C-alpha positions, -999 to +999 in steps of 0.1 A: +000+000+000+014+034-010+023+056+020+009+091+018+029+117+038+012+140+062+035+168+074+035+205+081+037+211+044+003+195+040-013+221+062-027+252+044-041+284+056-065+301+032-074+337+033-110+348+034-116+350-004-097+318-012-119+299+013-152+313-001-141+306-037-130+271-029-161+262-009-188+285-022-216+261-012-208+268+025-218+304+020-244+305-007-258+270-011-258+256-046-244+275-076-267+270-105-273+292-136-303+312-124-329+288-138-340+279-102-351+305-076-326+292-050-296+294-073-265+312-059-269+344-079-301+352-061-284+345-028-258+371-037-285+396-045-303+387-012-271+393+008-268+428-005-305+437-001-305+422+034-282+450+045-305+476+030-335+460+047-317+461+081-313+498+077-350+502+070-359+481+100-338+503+122-357+533+108-334+547+081-344+550+044-377+538+030-366+532-006-343+506-021-335+507-058-325+475-076-313+474-113-302+443-132-289+447-167-269+422-187-259+403-156-248+434-136-266+442-104-269+476-088-284+481-054-288+516-038-303+522-004-309+554+015-300+543+050-271+556+072-244+544+049-214+523+059-191+544+083-166+558+058-135+546+076-147+510+075-160+507+039-132+483+027-132+462+059-169+457+058-168+440+024-134+423+025-125+413+061-143+383+074-161+386+108-162+424+104-195+443+105-220+463+125-242+432+130-220+421+159-232+452+178-268+444+189-273+480+198-269+490+162-287+461+146-310+446+172-331+424+149-310+419+119-309+388+097-272+390+088-252+382+119-222+363+107-203+391+090-200+370+058-227+382+033-212+409+013-177+393+016-191+363-002-206+385-029-173+403-033-153+371-035-176+355-060-179+385-084-159+394-114-165+430-105-176+444-071-179+481-062-191+496-029-197+533-022-209+548+011-224+583+015-226+599+049-232+635+060-220+651+027-190+628+023-183+596+004-158+568-001-157+539-026-137+509-034-136+483-062-126+446-063-123+417-086-128+382-072-122+397-037-089+414-046-089+451-042-084+471-073-089+506-061-098+526-030-107+563-030-100+588-003-129+603+017-143+632-004-171+656-005-204+644-020-238+658-029-255+624-027-281+614-001-269+592+027-269+555+020-249+527+003-244+517-033-233+482-043-226+471-079-215+436-087-213+411-116-212+374-106-181+355-116-190+337-149-164+310-141-183+301-109-219+307-121-216+292-156-240+306-182-259+324-155-289+346-162-311+365-137-348+357-142-369+388-136-398+368-121-375+353-094-361+386-086-396+402-084-408+374-061-378+379-039-386+416-037-423+411-030-414+390+000-393+419+013-423+442+007-448+420+025-426+419+055-418+456+056-450+476+050-441+512+040-410+501+022-407+509-015-385+486-037-379+498-072-368+471-097-358+482-131-382+511-128-411+490-114-423+499-078-430+470-054-448+478-021-473+464+003-498+481+027-511+451+046-481+427+050-489+390+051-525+397+044-514+409+009-492+378+005-521+354+012-545+375-009-521+371-038-525+334-033-562+337-030-563+349-066-552+314-076-570+292-051-605+290-037-603+299+000-630+285+024-632+316+045-617+351+047-581+353+056-574+355+094-547+383+098-532+389+133-503+411+143-485+416+176-451+430+187-425+411+166-450+386+152-475+385+124-496+356+111-521+351+083-540+319+075-570+303+057-580+270+043-585+260+006-596+229-013-561+218-023-542+188-009-512+193+013-502+222+035-487+255+023-465+277+046-445+309+041-423+314+072-400+344+078-375+355+104-363+391+105-374+394+069-356+362+058-377+337+039-369+304+056-378+281+027-371+250+049-391+262+078-376+256+113-386+260+149-409+290+142-429+272+115-432+240+136-443+261+167-469+278+146-483+245+132-485+230+167-501+262+181-528+262+155-537+226+163-538+232+201-559+264+197-584+248+174-588+218+197-594+240+227-618+263+209-641+235+196-635+213+226-627+183+204-595+163+199-594+166+161-566+148+144-538+172+136-539+161+100-575+171+096-569+206+111-539+213+089-552+197+057-555+223+029-541+251+052-524+281+036-506+302+061-478+327+066-458+337+098-432+363+104-412+368+136-385+393+146-360+381+171-326+391+185-296+372+171-315+344+152-297+310+150-299+295+115-288+260+106-266+273+077-251+305+063-279+305+036-304+310+065-331+287+050-340+270+083-343+285+118-327+265+147-338+264+183-335+296+202-350+321+226-367+354+217-341+375+235-312+370+259-337+364+288-369+359+269-391+328+263-383+301+237-396+309+203-420+280+206-435+294+238-436+330+223-455+318+192-477+294+211-489+320+235-496+345+208-516+321+185-535+306+214-547+340+226-552+359+194-566+332+172-590+320+200-602+356+205-606+360+167-627+329+164-650+341+192-654+374+175-661+359+140-686+330+144-691+327+106-654+321+100-653+297+130-682+277+114-664+276+080-632+264+096-650+237+115-668+226+082-634+223+065-619+202+093-650+180+094-647+174+056-611+165+059-619+141+087-647+125+067-625+120+036-596+106+057-619+080+073-635+072+040-603+061+024-589+043+055-603+010+045-593+014+009-558+024+020-555-008+040-564-030+011-541-010-012-512-015+011-518-053+010-520-052-028-487-033-029-470-060-009-485-087-031-474-068-062-438-073-050-430-037-058-392-039-053-388-067-078-413-058-105-417-021-106-388-005-087-351-009-093-339+008-061-307+026-053-285+023-022-286+059-009-319+076+000-329+110+012-339+093+045-305+076+049-297+096+080-262+081+086-250+093+052-239+130+047-266+153+034-247+162+002-247+125-008-284+120+002-294+149-020-280+130-050-307+104-046-328+103-077-357+082-091-365+081-128-402+074-136-403+057-170-428+040-193-421+007-210-395-021-206-371-007-232-367+027-216-366+012-181-340-013-193-317+013-208-318+036-178-314+006-154-283-006-171-267+029-174-276+043-139-254+048-109-269+021-086-257+040-055-278+071-062-302+064-090-334+043-089-359+035-117-397+030-114-413+015-145-449+024-154-471-001-173-488+020-200-503+054-195-512+064-160-548+074-151-559+110-157-568+117-121-578+154-126-609+162-105-608+129-086-605+125-048-574+110-032-590+076-028-583+070-065-546+070-055-552+038-035-578+023-059-555+026-090-527+001-088-501+021-108-506+053-088-507+035-055-474+016-063-458+049-073-466+067-040-454+036-022-421+037-041-417+074-031-429+067+004-451+097+005-482+079+016-484+096+050-460+124+050-436+142+026-410+141+053-405+104+044-398+111+008-370+086-002-355+105-032-345+141-034-351+143-071-382+127-087-375+127-124-402+121-151-384+104-180-406+100-211-402+099-248-400+131-268-431+123-288-468+129-285-474+098-263-444+107-241-457+143-237-491+129-227-476+106-201-457+136-187-489+156-184-506+127-167-478+124-141-477+162-136-514+161-129-510+133-104-483+152-084-499+186-087-534+173-077-524+151-047-488+160-037-483+197-045-459+201-016-435+177-035-435+202-064-435+233-043-404+221-024-385+216-057-383+178-059-400+173-093-380+174-125-382+165-162-354+146-178-341+162-210-327+137-235-310+144-268-332+145-299-303+140-323-270+122-326-247+138-351-215+119-360-188+111-384-160+086-382-141+106-356-166+126-335-201+122-320-223+150-308-256+146-289-280+175-296-310+186-275-326+209-301-324+220-337-299+248-330-275+223-314-280+200-343-271+227-368-240+237-348-229+201-348-233+197-385-214+229-391-185+217-368-182+183-385-188+197-420-191+172-448-221+149-447-223+136-411-248+109-401-278+124-382-300+101-361-333+113-347-341+096-314-378+091-311-379+071-279-358+065-248-358+028-256-339+035-288-310+050-269-284+023-259-275+019-223-239+029-231-251+062-246-277+067-218-248+067-193-237+100-208-271+116-204-278+107-167-243+112-153-225+144-142-238+163-173-275+153-167-299+179-180-329+183-157-357+209-160-371+216-125-409+219-122-416+252-104-449+259-087-450+297-086-470+317-061-493+330-088-498+296-104-535+286-105-530+248-104-567+241-107-571+263-137-540+249-155-551+213-149-586+220-159-574+235-192-550+207-201-566+177-185-603+186-181-631+184-207-622+192-243-629+228-254-624+245-288-597+267-273-577+236-260-582+218-293-568+248-312-539+251-288-529+214-291-533+213-329-512+245-333-484+234-309-484+198-321-479+209-357-451+231-346-434+203-326-438+179-356-423+204-380-393+209-356-388+172-351-390+163-388-370+193-399-397+206-423-383+234-444-348+226-432-322+220-459-305+194-437-337+174-433-328+147-459-297+138-439-317+125-409-315+087-408-335+062-387-321+051-354-300+020-358-312-012-341-286-010-314-308-002-283-309-030-258-343-041-244 
């Protein structure tokens, strides 16, 4: 066995920017290209805006201007401005900042002195300028290295801070800011800071009623069973209602930070609602029936919040203040008193809430017997031998590091050929395959008992282990892998309907994906290119010149396992399914999966013709070169 030396020479000390650039995930989570709302470029933006928000919360400056053009971000606030003598240190010296002084920033979200340093280190260009009492100072950097620093000089600018940065293209490859994600981010700031004006590329974003406005935005896309309950107290605000959807929907915030993974405040709120409802009605309702179809938001402000990571997506255990109650006690006491008083004042809403709980209880009991029989059928179906080719690492494998568990993926395919190819090409440690038999049922408009009555849908939810709770989900990525033809698109729609109808939380939490597979293989005797669209095909033809062989893949089963290994490995192309706040799921599913209408028929005909033309290359001079797929795919 080769001996590896371990001496003083193996010990390295990294400066602040080297460490951030070497381990960016520790500071901003995943990198990404901007196609997902939690990609790193939006975290960089958030870190800069957080500082401006903290100024507003402390009572300084009610306007924040954000401009994004060609990948360059400009943020200007009108707070107090960074003290001029510390401008450089605040953006380039780790563990330096005003957030350590609780007197200056009592209820700030940025407490670790890292935020803008990470932005600086991960930007091709970073500039900061501070304006205070008629004077200013600025400095510029590249990848954390200082390029220039001005002296303190006179200025006619209003007090505040200006930050300009351009993310490092070598870190965030092919990145692009999506305006809708930025706007959603800014709207969350507006909901939590009534009176604040955020201007984004000339558009003003503001909220008068806080979380009430947030839920009313959702009410435009969902049918609520009763008017929104909106309650405010010192350092706490809640809003809630119930709809007709399956699952639970929460928006939880701490000091203006959207904690996408919840935490102690969200859990405390959920428990408090259950206890309050039970006490008010004098009945021990099942917690699942109380929370079924709930849509709620909670915002709290605390001193020195403890998050479980630098990205601040989940709140840890803590007290409200140095000597205050735990956050669970604080939230529990508020909800118990204020919600109870509200229900007494509003008997009509109390009756509507009771009716929704009773309906959930009735539906749950109605499917209890069906569920038991379905579980027995699932065992007899020998799921793990016939339908599921499982992997070794799951999201629930607690003894395995999280970054490994998050690689766990299940491909949902149709047909033996496609399943066989993926099964042979997959990484058995992280990738599982579930094989459908034919097209799944169109479950639009049906109740959840159909999930247990239909064998395919029942076996699918058992494979994912989402029967009782999404917390038991076995795979971080649930990937729909269908053919790029009309039947494949139909199966994709049927599966999307299943998840959106019965398990919207799985979609909302970012677990559902569509597998992109190449449409063409372009090759000559020396090189092979796999192309995902017409433009890539044209580019490949141009690079190879001559008369290359062009193969049009019409089904996953036509792609050999050897080739498939290239498409589901490190370079896998996945399109994440996003459930936006303004998405009306019922309306979308009704349009695509409900009864036929002339409008839908026209839409399908128009788009089907367009897709067929693209696939067959109609009007394309290269069309005649496309050859049938060779009989090389293994069953």
